[in-house]
Structure formats: C-alpha cells, structure tokens
C-alpha positions as CSV (number, residue, x, y, z in Angstrom):
1,M,-22.3,6.6,-25.4
2,F,-20.5,9.9,-25.4
3,A,-20.5,11.1,-29.0
4,A,-17.1,11.4,-30.8
5,A,-16.1,12.8,-34.2
6,Y,-13.9,9.9,-35.2
7,R,-15.9,6.8,-34.1
8,T,-19.4,5.5,-33.9
9,R,-18.5,2.4,-31.8
10,H,-15.6,1.4,-29.5
11,C,-13.3,-1.5,-30.1
12,A,-14.9,-3.9,-27.7
13,E,-18.5,-3.4,-28.7
14,L,-19.1,-5.3,-32.0
15,R,-20.9,-8.6,-31.9
16,P,-22.4,-11.0,-34.6
17,E,-25.7,-9.1,-34.3
18,H,-23.9,-6.0,-35.8
19,E,-23.2,-7.9,-39.0
20,G,-23.9,-5.7,-42.0
21,N,-23.6,-2.4,-40.1
22,T,-21.3,0.3,-41.3
23,V,-19.2,1.5,-38.3
24,S,-16.3,3.9,-37.6
25,L,-13.6,2.9,-35.1
26,A,-10.6,4.8,-33.8
27,G,-7.6,3.9,-31.8
28,W,-4.0,2.5,-31.9
29,V,-2.6,-0.1,-34.2
30,S,-1.8,-3.0,-31.8
31,V,-0.6,-5.6,-34.4
32,R,-0.4,-5.6,-38.2
33,R,-0.3,-8.9,-40.2
34,D,0.3,-9.2,-43.9
35,H,-1.4,-12.4,-45.4
36,G,-0.4,-12.2,-49.0
37,G,-1.6,-8.8,-49.7
38,V,-4.6,-8.9,-47.3
39,I,-3.7,-6.8,-44.3
40,F,-5.1,-7.6,-40.8
41,I,-4.9,-4.9,-38.1
42,D,-5.8,-5.4,-34.4
43,L,-7.1,-2.0,-33.6
44,R,-7.0,-1.1,-29.9
45,D,-8.8,1.6,-27.9
46,R,-9.4,2.0,-24.2
47,E,-12.2,-0.6,-24.2
48,G,-10.7,-3.4,-26.2
49,V,-9.6,-4.8,-29.6
50,T,-11.3,-5.3,-33.0
51,Q,-9.8,-7.0,-36.0
52,I,-9.8,-4.8,-39.2
53,V,-9.4,-6.4,-42.6
54,F,-8.0,-4.5,-45.7
55,R,-8.8,-6.4,-48.9
56,P,-7.1,-5.1,-52.1
57,E,-9.9,-6.5,-54.2
58,E,-12.5,-4.4,-52.4
59,N,-10.5,-1.2,-52.1
60,A,-6.9,-1.2,-53.4
61,A,-6.0,2.3,-52.4
62,V,-7.0,1.8,-48.7
63,A,-5.2,-1.6,-48.7
64,A,-2.1,0.1,-50.0
65,Q,-2.3,2.7,-47.2
66,A,-2.6,-0.2,-44.7
67,H,0.8,-1.6,-45.9
68,H,2.5,1.4,-44.3
69,L,0.9,1.1,-40.9
70,R,3.0,0.3,-37.8
71,S,2.4,-0.5,-34.2
72,E,1.0,2.4,-32.2
73,D,0.0,4.5,-35.2
74,V,-3.3,6.3,-34.5
75,I,-5.9,5.7,-37.1
76,S,-9.7,6.0,-37.8
77,V,-11.4,3.3,-39.9
78,T,-14.8,3.1,-41.4
79,G,-16.1,-0.2,-42.8
80,R,-18.6,-3.0,-42.8
81,V,-19.0,-5.5,-40.0
82,E,-18.7,-9.1,-41.1
83,R,-18.8,-12.5,-39.3
84,R,-15.5,-14.4,-39.2
85,S,-15.5,-17.9,-40.7
86,E,-15.8,-20.7,-38.1
87,A,-12.1,-21.5,-38.4
88,T,-10.9,-18.0,-37.7
89,V,-13.1,-17.0,-34.7
90,N,-10.9,-15.8,-31.8
91,A,-12.6,-17.0,-28.6
92,Q,-10.1,-15.0,-26.5
93,L,-11.7,-11.7,-27.6
94,P,-15.2,-10.4,-26.9
95,T,-15.2,-9.2,-30.5
96,G,-13.6,-12.4,-31.8
97,A,-16.6,-13.5,-33.9
98,V,-16.6,-10.5,-36.2
99,E,-14.2,-8.2,-38.1
100,V,-14.5,-4.9,-39.9
101,V,-13.8,-4.8,-43.6
102,A,-12.2,-1.4,-44.1
103,A,-13.6,1.0,-46.7
104,E,-11.9,4.2,-45.4
105,L,-8.7,4.8,-43.5
106,R,-7.5,8.0,-41.9
107,V,-4.0,8.1,-40.4
108,L,-4.4,10.5,-37.6
109,N,-0.8,10.3,-36.3
110,K,2.2,8.2,-37.1
111,A,4.2,6.7,-34.2
112,E,7.9,6.1,-33.7
113,V,9.0,2.7,-32.8
114,P,8.2,2.4,-29.0
115,P,11.3,2.1,-26.7
116,F,9.9,-1.2,-25.4
117,P,7.3,-3.8,-26.3
118,L,4.1,-2.7,-24.6
119,D,3.0,-6.3,-23.9
120,D,6.3,-7.4,-22.2
121,P,5.9,-7.7,-18.4
122,S,9.7,-8.1,-17.9
123,V,10.5,-4.5,-19.1
124,N,12.6,-2.6,-16.6
125,E,10.5,-0.5,-14.3
126,D,12.6,2.7,-14.7
127,L,12.1,2.5,-18.5
128,R,8.4,2.0,-18.0
129,L,8.3,5.1,-15.8
130,Q,10.4,7.2,-18.2
131,Y,7.7,6.5,-20.9
132,R,4.8,6.2,-18.5
133,Y,2.3,7.5,-21.1
134,L,3.2,4.4,-23.2
135,D,3.1,2.1,-20.2
136,L,-0.4,3.3,-19.4
137,R,-1.6,2.0,-22.7
138,T,-1.1,-1.6,-21.6
139,A,-4.2,-3.6,-20.6
140,A,-2.9,-4.2,-17.1
141,M,-2.4,-0.5,-16.3
142,Q,-5.7,0.4,-17.9
143,R,-7.4,-2.2,-15.7
144,N,-5.7,-0.9,-12.6
145,L,-6.8,2.7,-13.2
146,R,-10.3,1.5,-13.8
147,V,-10.3,-0.4,-10.5
148,R,-9.0,2.7,-8.8
149,H,-11.8,4.8,-10.4
150,R,-14.5,2.3,-9.2
151,A,-13.0,2.2,-5.7
152,V,-13.0,6.0,-5.4
153,K,-16.6,6.2,-6.8
154,A,-17.8,3.5,-4.4
155,T,-16.2,5.3,-1.5
156,R,-17.8,8.6,-2.3
157,D,-21.2,6.9,-2.9
158,Y,-21.0,5.0,0.4
159,F,-20.1,8.0,2.6
160,D,-22.7,10.1,0.9
161,A,-25.3,7.5,1.7
162,Q,-24.1,7.6,5.3
163,G,-24.6,11.4,5.5
164,F,-21.0,12.4,5.3
165,I,-19.9,15.6,3.5
166,E,-16.7,15.8,1.5
167,V,-14.6,18.8,2.3
168,E,-11.3,19.8,0.8
169,T,-8.6,20.9,3.3
170,P,-5.5,23.1,2.5
171,I,-2.4,21.8,0.9
172,L,-0.3,24.7,2.1
173,S,-0.4,24.4,5.9
174,N,1.5,24.1,9.1
175,P,3.7,21.1,9.8
176,T,1.8,18.2,11.2
177,P,3.5,15.6,13.5
178,E,2.8,12.4,11.7
179,G,6.2,10.7,12.1
180,A,7.9,11.6,8.8
181,R,9.8,14.6,7.4
182,D,7.6,17.4,5.9
183,F,8.0,18.7,2.4
184,L,8.5,22.5,2.9
185,V,7.4,25.3,0.6
186,P,9.2,28.6,1.0
187,S,7.0,31.7,1.1
188,R,7.9,34.6,-1.3
189,L,5.7,37.1,0.6
190,H,7.0,36.2,4.1
191,A,10.7,35.9,4.0
192,G,12.2,33.0,5.9
193,S,8.9,31.4,6.5
194,F,7.7,28.1,5.1
195,Y,4.5,26.2,4.5
196,A,4.4,22.4,4.9
197,L,2.6,20.0,2.6
198,P,0.3,18.0,4.8
199,Q,1.3,14.5,5.8
200,A,-2.4,14.1,6.7
201,P,-5.3,16.6,7.2
202,Q,-5.4,15.6,10.9
203,Q,-5.8,18.9,12.6
204,Y,-8.2,20.3,9.9
205,K,-10.6,17.3,10.1
206,Q,-10.7,17.7,13.9
207,L,-11.4,21.4,13.5
208,L,-14.3,20.6,11.2
209,Q,-15.8,18.6,14.1
210,V,-15.4,21.6,16.3
211,A,-17.1,23.5,13.5
212,G,-20.2,21.2,13.9
213,L,-19.8,19.4,10.5
214,E,-20.2,16.1,12.4
215,K,-19.5,13.8,9.4
216,Y,-16.6,14.6,7.2
217,F,-14.6,12.6,4.6
218,Q,-12.1,13.5,1.8
219,I,-10.1,11.7,-0.8
220,A,-7.0,13.6,0.3
221,K,-3.6,14.1,-1.2
222,C,-0.9,13.7,1.4
223,F,2.9,14.1,1.3
224,R,5.8,12.6,3.3
225,D,9.5,13.0,2.7
226,E,10.6,9.5,3.6
227,D,12.6,6.7,2.0
228,Q,10.7,4.8,-0.7
229,R,9.6,1.2,-0.8
230,A,6.9,-0.8,-2.6
231,D,4.0,0.7,-0.6
232,R,5.4,4.2,-0.2
233,Q,5.4,7.3,-2.4
234,P,6.3,10.9,-1.5
235,E,2.8,11.9,-2.5
236,F,-0.1,9.5,-1.9
237,T,-3.8,9.5,-1.5
238,Q,-5.8,8.5,1.6
239,I,-9.5,8.1,2.4
240,D,-9.8,10.5,5.3
241,V,-12.8,10.2,7.7
242,E,-13.9,11.9,10.9
243,A,-17.2,12.0,12.8
244,S,-18.5,13.5,16.0
245,F,-20.3,11.8,18.9
246,V,-18.8,8.4,18.0
247,G,-16.9,5.6,19.7
248,Q,-14.5,3.0,18.5
249,E,-17.2,0.6,17.6
250,D,-19.0,3.2,15.4
251,I,-15.8,3.8,13.3
252,I,-15.1,0.1,13.0
253,R,-18.6,-0.7,11.7
254,L,-18.5,2.3,9.3
255,T,-15.1,1.2,7.9
256,E,-16.2,-2.4,7.5
257,G,-19.2,-1.3,5.5
258,M,-17.1,0.9,3.3
259,L,-14.6,-1.8,2.5
260,A,-17.4,-4.3,1.7
261,A,-18.9,-1.7,-0.7
262,V,-15.6,-0.9,-2.3
263,F,-14.6,-4.6,-2.9
264,Q,-18.0,-5.4,-4.4
265,A,-18.0,-2.3,-6.7
266,A,-14.4,-2.5,-7.8
267,V,-13.8,-6.2,-8.3
268,G,-17.1,-7.9,-7.6
269,A,-15.8,-9.6,-4.4
270,E,-17.9,-10.3,-1.3
271,V,-16.3,-9.3,2.0
272,A,-17.6,-11.0,5.2
273,T,-18.1,-8.7,8.2
274,P,-17.5,-8.2,11.1
275,F,-13.7,-8.7,10.8
276,P,-11.9,-10.6,13.6
277,R,-10.0,-8.6,16.2
278,M,-6.7,-8.9,18.0
279,T,-5.0,-6.7,20.5
280,W,-1.7,-5.2,19.6
281,H,0.1,-7.1,22.3
282,D,-1.4,-10.4,21.1
283,A,-0.5,-9.7,17.5
284,M,3.1,-8.9,18.4
285,N,3.4,-11.8,20.8
286,R,1.9,-14.4,18.5
287,F,3.0,-13.2,15.0
288,G,5.7,-10.7,15.6
289,S,3.9,-8.0,13.7
290,D,1.2,-5.3,14.4
291,K,-0.2,-6.2,10.9
292,P,0.0,-10.0,10.9
293,D,-0.7,-12.0,7.7
294,L,-3.3,-14.6,8.8
295,R,-3.4,-16.5,5.6
296,F,-0.9,-19.0,7.2
297,S,-0.7,-20.1,10.8
298,L,3.0,-19.9,11.7
299,E,3.1,-18.6,15.3
300,L,5.8,-17.7,17.8
301,T,6.1,-19.8,20.9
302,E,7.2,-18.5,24.3
303,F,10.2,-20.2,26.0
304,T,11.4,-17.7,28.5
305,D,10.3,-19.8,31.4
306,L,12.1,-22.9,30.1
307,F,15.5,-21.3,30.2
308,R,15.3,-19.5,33.5
309,A,17.0,-22.5,35.1
310,S,19.0,-23.6,32.1
311,E,22.7,-24.5,31.8
312,F,22.6,-22.6,28.5
313,K,24.1,-19.4,29.9
314,V,23.3,-17.1,27.0
315,F,19.6,-17.8,27.1
316,R,19.5,-18.0,31.0
317,S,21.1,-14.5,31.3
318,I,18.6,-13.0,29.0
319,A,15.7,-14.6,30.8
320,D,17.1,-13.5,34.2
321,G,17.6,-10.0,32.8
322,G,13.9,-9.5,32.0
323,G,14.3,-10.3,28.3
324,A,12.2,-12.7,26.2
325,I,13.1,-16.0,24.5
326,K,10.8,-17.1,21.7
327,A,10.9,-19.6,18.9
328,L,9.3,-20.0,15.5
329,R,8.8,-23.4,14.0
330,A,9.0,-23.4,10.2
331,P,7.6,-26.8,9.2
332,G,9.3,-28.5,6.2
333,L,11.9,-25.7,5.8
334,S,15.0,-27.7,6.8
335,P,15.5,-29.5,3.4
336,L,15.2,-26.1,1.6
337,L,18.1,-24.3,3.4
338,S,21.8,-25.1,3.6
339,R,24.0,-24.0,6.5
340,E,25.4,-21.3,4.2
341,Q,21.9,-20.0,3.6
342,L,21.1,-20.0,7.3
343,K,24.2,-17.9,7.9
344,K,22.9,-15.4,5.4
345,W,19.6,-15.3,7.3
346,E,21.6,-14.6,10.4
347,E,23.5,-11.7,8.8
348,W,20.1,-10.4,7.5
349,V,18.6,-10.1,11.0
350,K,21.7,-8.6,12.4
351,Q,21.8,-5.8,9.8
352,E,18.0,-5.2,9.5
353,F,17.0,-5.4,13.2
354,G,20.2,-5.1,15.3
355,A,19.6,-8.6,16.6
356,K,22.7,-10.4,18.0
357,G,22.0,-13.5,15.9
358,L,19.5,-16.0,14.7
359,A,19.9,-19.3,16.6
360,Y,18.2,-22.3,15.2
361,L,17.7,-26.0,15.8
362,R,17.1,-28.8,13.3
363,R,17.5,-32.5,13.4
364,K,18.3,-35.2,10.8
365,D,18.1,-38.9,11.4
366,G,17.7,-38.3,15.1
367,E,20.9,-36.2,15.3
368,W,20.6,-32.5,16.2
369,D,22.2,-30.2,13.7
370,S,22.8,-26.8,15.3
371,P,25.6,-24.7,16.9
372,I,23.5,-24.3,20.1
373,A,22.3,-27.9,20.4
374,K,25.2,-28.9,22.6
375,F,24.3,-26.3,25.2
376,M,20.8,-27.6,25.7
377,S,19.8,-30.5,28.0
378,E,17.7,-33.4,26.7
379,A,14.9,-32.2,28.9
380,E,14.9,-28.8,27.2
381,K,15.0,-30.3,23.8
382,T,12.1,-32.6,24.7
383,A,10.1,-29.5,25.9
384,L,10.9,-27.7,22.7
385,V,9.5,-30.6,20.6
386,E,6.4,-31.0,22.8
387,R,5.5,-27.3,22.7
388,T,6.0,-26.8,19.0
389,G,5.4,-30.2,17.4
390,F,8.9,-30.0,15.9
391,T,9.9,-32.8,13.5
392,D,13.0,-33.7,11.5
393,D,12.0,-31.6,8.4
394,D,11.5,-28.5,10.5
395,I,13.7,-25.6,11.6
396,L,13.2,-24.0,15.0
397,F,14.3,-20.3,14.9
398,F,15.1,-18.6,18.2
399,G,15.0,-14.9,19.2
400,A,16.4,-13.8,22.5
401,G,16.6,-10.3,23.9
402,P,14.3,-7.4,24.5
403,W,10.7,-8.5,23.9
404,D,9.9,-6.0,21.2
405,Q,13.1,-6.7,19.2
406,V,12.5,-10.5,19.5
407,C,8.9,-10.2,18.3
408,E,9.8,-8.0,15.3
409,T,12.8,-10.2,14.3
410,L,10.9,-13.5,14.4
411,G,7.9,-11.8,12.7
412,R,10.1,-11.0,9.7
413,V,11.6,-14.4,9.8
414,R,8.1,-15.8,9.8
415,L,7.3,-13.9,6.5
416,R,10.5,-15.0,4.9
417,A,10.0,-18.6,5.9
418,A,6.4,-18.5,4.6
419,D,7.7,-17.2,1.3
420,H,10.3,-20.0,1.0
421,L,7.6,-22.6,1.8
422,G,5.2,-21.2,-0.8
423,L,2.6,-20.4,1.8
424,I,1.9,-16.9,0.5
425,K,1.6,-18.1,-3.1
426,A,-0.6,-21.0,-2.0
427,A,-3.0,-18.5,-0.3
428,G,-3.9,-17.2,-3.8
429,D,-6.7,-14.6,-3.7
430,R,-7.8,-15.4,-0.1
431,R,-8.5,-12.2,1.9
432,E,-7.9,-12.2,5.6
433,F,-9.1,-9.0,7.2
434,L,-8.2,-8.1,10.8
435,W,-8.7,-5.3,13.3
436,V,-5.7,-4.6,15.6
437,T,-6.7,-2.7,18.7
438,D,-5.3,-1.4,22.0
439,F,-2.1,0.0,20.7
440,P,0.4,1.6,23.1
441,L,-0.2,5.3,23.4
442,L,3.4,6.4,23.7
443,Q,6.9,4.9,23.1
444,F,10.2,6.2,24.3
445,A,12.6,7.6,21.7
446,P,16.2,7.3,23.0
447,E,17.6,9.5,20.3
448,E,15.3,12.3,21.3
449,N,15.2,11.4,25.0
450,R,11.5,11.8,25.2
451,W,8.2,10.1,24.8
452,V,6.6,10.2,21.3
453,A,3.1,9.2,20.1
454,V,2.8,5.8,18.5
455,H,0.0,7.1,16.2
456,H,-0.1,10.9,16.7
457,P,-0.4,13.2,19.7
458,F,-4.1,13.8,19.3
459,T,-5.0,10.1,20.1
460,R,-7.1,9.5,23.2
461,P,-5.7,7.5,26.1
462,N,-7.8,4.5,27.2
463,A,-9.9,5.7,30.1
464,D,-8.6,3.0,32.4
465,D,-5.0,4.0,31.7
466,L,-5.3,7.7,32.3
467,P,-3.3,7.5,35.6
468,L,-0.5,5.8,33.7
469,V,0.0,8.8,31.4
470,D,1.8,10.4,34.3
471,S,3.2,7.5,36.2
472,D,4.2,5.0,33.5
473,P,3.5,6.4,30.0
474,G,4.9,3.3,28.2
475,K,2.1,1.1,29.7
476,A,-0.8,3.4,28.7
477,R,-3.0,2.1,25.9
478,A,-4.6,4.2,23.2
479,V,-8.1,4.1,21.9
480,A,-6.6,3.3,18.5
481,Y,-7.3,0.7,15.8
482,D,-5.7,-0.4,12.5
483,V,-7.4,-2.4,9.8
484,V,-5.2,-5.0,8.2
485,L,-5.6,-7.1,5.0
486,N,-3.2,-10.0,4.3
487,G,-0.4,-8.5,6.3
488,V,-0.8,-5.0,4.9
489,E,-2.0,-2.1,7.0
490,L,-4.9,-0.6,5.0
491,G,-5.5,2.2,7.5
492,G,-5.5,3.4,11.1
493,G,-7.5,5.6,13.3
494,S,-8.4,6.6,16.8
495,I,-10.8,8.3,19.0
496,R,-9.3,11.8,19.6
497,I,-8.7,14.0,22.6
498,H,-11.4,16.8,22.5
499,E,-10.6,18.5,25.9
500,R,-8.1,21.4,25.9
501,D,-6.5,20.4,29.3
502,L,-6.0,16.7,28.4
503,Q,-4.5,17.7,25.0
504,A,-2.1,20.1,26.6
505,K,-1.2,17.5,29.2
506,M,-0.4,15.0,26.4
507,F,1.9,17.6,24.7
508,T,3.7,18.2,28.0
509,V,4.3,14.4,28.6
510,M,5.8,14.3,25.1
511,G,8.2,17.1,26.0
512,I,6.4,19.9,24.1
513,G,6.5,22.9,26.3
514,P,3.9,25.7,26.6
515,E,5.6,28.0,24.2
516,E,6.0,25.3,21.5
517,Q,2.4,24.2,22.1
518,Q,1.1,27.7,21.4
519,K,3.4,28.1,18.3
520,K,2.4,24.8,16.7
521,F,-1.0,23.9,18.2
522,G,-2.4,27.1,19.7
523,H,-5.2,27.2,17.1
524,L,-6.3,23.6,18.0
525,L,-6.1,24.2,21.8
526,K,-8.1,27.4,21.4
527,A,-10.7,25.7,19.3
528,F,-11.1,23.0,22.0
529,S,-12.0,25.7,24.5
530,F,-15.1,26.6,22.5
531,G,-17.0,23.3,23.0
532,A,-15.4,20.5,21.0
533,P,-17.6,17.4,20.7
534,P,-16.2,13.9,21.2
535,H,-14.9,12.7,17.9
536,G,-12.8,10.1,16.1
537,G,-12.0,8.8,12.7
538,I,-9.8,6.8,10.5
539,A,-7.6,7.2,7.4
540,L,-7.1,4.4,4.8
541,G,-4.4,4.4,2.2
542,L,-6.2,4.4,-1.1
543,D,-3.1,3.4,-3.1
544,R,-2.5,0.4,-0.9
545,L,-6.2,-0.6,-1.0
546,V,-6.2,-0.5,-4.8
547,M,-2.9,-2.4,-4.9
548,L,-4.6,-5.2,-3.0
549,L,-7.7,-5.0,-5.1
550,C,-5.6,-5.4,-8.3
551,G,-3.3,-8.1,-6.9
552,A,-0.3,-5.8,-7.6
553,Q,3.0,-5.9,-5.8
554,S,3.6,-2.2,-5.6
555,I,1.5,1.0,-5.3
556,R,3.4,2.3,-8.3
557,E,1.3,-0.1,-10.4
558,V,-1.9,1.6,-9.4
559,M,-0.9,5.3,-9.7
560,A,-0.9,7.0,-13.0
561,F,2.4,9.0,-12.6
562,P,4.3,7.7,-9.6
563,K,7.9,8.5,-8.6
564,N,10.4,5.6,-8.8
565,N,12.1,4.0,-5.8
566,R,14.5,7.0,-5.5
567,A,11.6,9.5,-5.4
568,L,12.4,10.6,-9.0
569,D,9.9,11.4,-11.8
570,L,11.9,9.9,-14.7
571,M,9.4,11.2,-17.2
572,T,9.4,14.9,-16.3
573,R,12.9,14.7,-14.6
574,A,11.5,16.2,-11.4
575,P,12.9,17.3,-9.0
576,L,14.9,19.9,-11.1
577,E,17.3,22.7,-10.1
578,V,15.8,26.1,-10.4
579,E,17.1,29.3,-11.8
580,P,19.0,31.8,-9.5
581,R,16.2,34.3,-10.0
582,Q,13.7,32.0,-8.2
583,Y,16.1,31.5,-5.3
584,R,16.3,35.3,-4.9
585,E,12.5,35.7,-5.0
586,L,12.1,33.1,-2.3
587,H,14.9,34.6,-0.1
588,L,17.0,31.5,-0.4
589,Q,20.5,30.6,-1.4
590,P,21.5,27.6,-3.4
591,A,23.4,24.9,-1.5
592,A,27.1,24.9,-2.0
593,P,28.4,22.3,-4.5
594,K,29.2,18.9,-2.9
595,G,32.9,18.1,-2.6
C-alpha cells in the first residue's frame, strides 16, 4: 500500500486476525454516537468504514476530545484493534467484527454542518451539483468513479494488447460536421478568427491512417453545444478507434471483444458474443427505433394493406397517398389508463413528434371503446385481432402518416407503454446487446433544402448503392453500424471514404461546393491524394457505457464534475461574464443587454 503520514491502514482493511495490533487510521467522521460517556465513531475513508471507540476509563483526555467531534470532521486516530463482542458484530461491514480503541486523536480539520445529508438519495440534484465535492464523498458516487476507472483501464489494456497506439489529437481545431453546434474559441493573435472545440476527432483519426499509424485509439474529450438531457453533456468523453485495411466485420469483432473485456473488468459481468444484428430498416419497422430495447417484445404491426380498400376514409387516404399505417399492441394496458390519460398521450405525440393524433382501439365486455371503432368494419376489426392477438385487456395504438414519423411515434409509445406495464423494471439487470447496420447514407433536410449525412460526410456508401448517390440519394445505404445496449446507443462507426474523388463527390451531393470544400476540408482531400489506405472505425460514449455499467439513470451520475440540465456548473458558476479587457484582447464586443 502507498505509504501515508497519517495512517498505517485504511478503513476497510481490519479483520479479526489484526486483533492486538496498534494501527493508525485517517478519514472523515461519518457518525458519532454517545453511549453514556463512551463515544463511538464510524470513521470513513475512500475504502470503507471502521468503528472507533473512545473509552474515558482508558484515556479520559482523548475521550473528552471525541465529545466535540461532528460529522465530516477530518481526523487521524491511533489505537488498538479489538474484537467486538458477539452481540455487537456488524455483519453489514467488512470490518464489522472488530473496532479500534483510540489512544490518540488528532483533529486535522473541523467541518461545518453539511448543506444536505450525504446519505440521502432524495436530495435535489442542483444542490448536489452545487456542493459536488461533498456529493462525491457518498458511497454511490465513489463506486461509480471506481467503475469508470476500471472501464478506462480495461479499454486501454485491451487496445494495447491488440496493437493499437493511443494518440492525443488537438482540442483547438477546425469545426467538424458532426450534427451539433460547435463551441467556438476566439483567437487573440488572429483577429476575427475562431478555433472550434472538437465534436469528435474524426478528421484527425483519419489523417493518422493516412500517416500510416494503422491502429489508433484515444480516450478523447469531445464538445457539443446542444440541449441537455440525461445522456448528454456539453463536454463528454468517447472511446475513439480507427484502423487501416479493415472492413465492417473487423471493427464489429474488435468492439465486441472490447465490451466483453470492459464489462468483466469493471463489474465482473460476462458478455456473450457475437451480438445479434438487425438492419436499420428492420429496427425502425419492427420497433420504431434505430436503437431498440430488446428486453421486451412489443413490436409494431403493419396494416397499410388492410386499409387500402377501407370505408375508414382517414386511413384509406393515407394508404392511397403512399403513407404507412401501423399498430402497437400493448397487452394488459387497458385497465391502467383512463380516457383522460389516453388524451394526454395523444397531446404528447402531437407536441413531441408532430403527429396528427394517436388513435387507439380497446374493448370491454365485447364492446369496442374507441372514437375510431365506428368507422371500421367487422372484417377489419377481426383482422386486427388475428394479426396482433388483441384481447379485452389490451390497447391497440395506431400511427398513420409518413413511414418514418409513424415508426418514430409508435416507437416512443412502445417505450412509454413498457414503462407503464413494468416491463423495463422487470428486465432487471438483463443486458441485450445489438448491432444495427445498413443505415441510410443521406437524408433530406427541408430547412436547409439539401442532403445531409446521417452519420457524417466521411462515411462510405455501400458499394451496391453507389449509383444511387447520384440518382436517388435517399435510398443509398452506408457502411455504418451502431452498437446498442438496452435501448441506448453505446457507439457508432463506419467504414470511411479514402478516395479523394469519391469524398469530393459526397461533398458535392451534400451541397458543399468546391470553394467551401477547400476551405473546410482541403487538408483532408489533399491527404487522400497521397495514398490513403482503406480504413474505418468506431466511437463509443464512455459516459453512457459507464452509466449502464453502474445502473445509473443519467451520465451526470458517472462524471466527477458535470454540468446540470441547463449546461451550468453550479459549483464554479461557469459560464461567467468576462471583464471588458478580455473582450478587447479577443477583438470582440459584449452583447447588448437584453430588453
């Protein structure tokens, strides 16, 4: 053990075999109990807890000192290890069979009363983040950071064993097109110019392949200026990987091996490989998500064909117009939702997804209970029952409209229904990994009136779909793949374009003209002209991975100093306004006051 001036043992180390030893411990007072003059202290350090006893009959002066101790005081204690009596053994603690009888006490630092009880899980998150240095003392947060450490170490060990070299790439760089806003850093030396904090090291890791490195990885800091949610932060960490002379299968096998190694090292869990696979189209069509949670089996059912000849004009017009009509059966949900609650679900899908509504069917005592039931024929109702297995306790939710909107809407309804039914909670610690492959290469962005990359513009088109890049870009598939765990995207990657002409063509299809290509990507295009090898890779969100390893609900629970859900650091109060002098040095002007 690393030597320390204030301790000879840590607070989780002592056992009955240490009886009679004189030891020194140091840490925080977790609890103080006064039993008629005899003081008991639960002393806590990073490793655990040991009970300390202060007996007036053995050392009155030290016992008197102990009367003034309070929670979170920092102390060092020297004393004799004794066995506890049979009746006082604490089986909940590794050290619960012994205690230390104090002979010396040093108060190293007195503590104010903490602003919240450190062992109370109901404390408001903003208060915890304001005093994060206190929150990090809790056993849960200490455990999470240890799991993160083990996960990072296992990652480095795994890639080192596979012949990969860790290389740091710049933080101050050019903007990278990763789909979110960049954080910009003004240059003092070059007036009017800005660096961007990297959303990912994408171009650098590709350039390292041109440089002949062949196998690169990095535990990389990344930055995205986007709205916050449970699995997003303005700064985050990703496991970044790139290799030369590889195909999709190579990257998939490599990643599965890494995840198996990380789960074993971090939490002692076995991960079975290979993971199942599903195309993007199948995932959307069956589950309404490109990251489906497979711990429960609710699936969407296609009904477009049934309503092409229907008297139900709303559904028939959608079917005739090339739209999709799908349904989701939620078994056993009907008794759990009133009509008022179903109306709230409908408002939710309208606001969240722009859907026109959320039609539903349910039945009680043989009678249909639904605003749309009267528009459906008996034959159509029979077909709905036969295709889905619908019973009286179920609800059949419908989506009708553009295929992608219908899939996404019912996919979110699927998750909400599963939560109401307790299916997610019932899954417990089950882990369902999945590869989603064959993503679309491009999608049309009406607000920009151009094609944009689904992943990023360096993703390689499927060889069979190369002609579609010119003739029908929306139908071209990418050589891209995402790894999913329990409905959470752990990471995504692709095989990259390595030919200058094909990369320039992709930029052109996306509306990036020659001048802009040279300004933003000229270095990459030039590099490709000097013999770039075929290459590909993947990036996995380290924070999300550790969140799932720990069973946490937010990545904020596995980061030491995160921002809150408004991207504020409540502890340091960042971001702060700066002094006028700094504006002048950076050739900037402060924004005019609002209002």
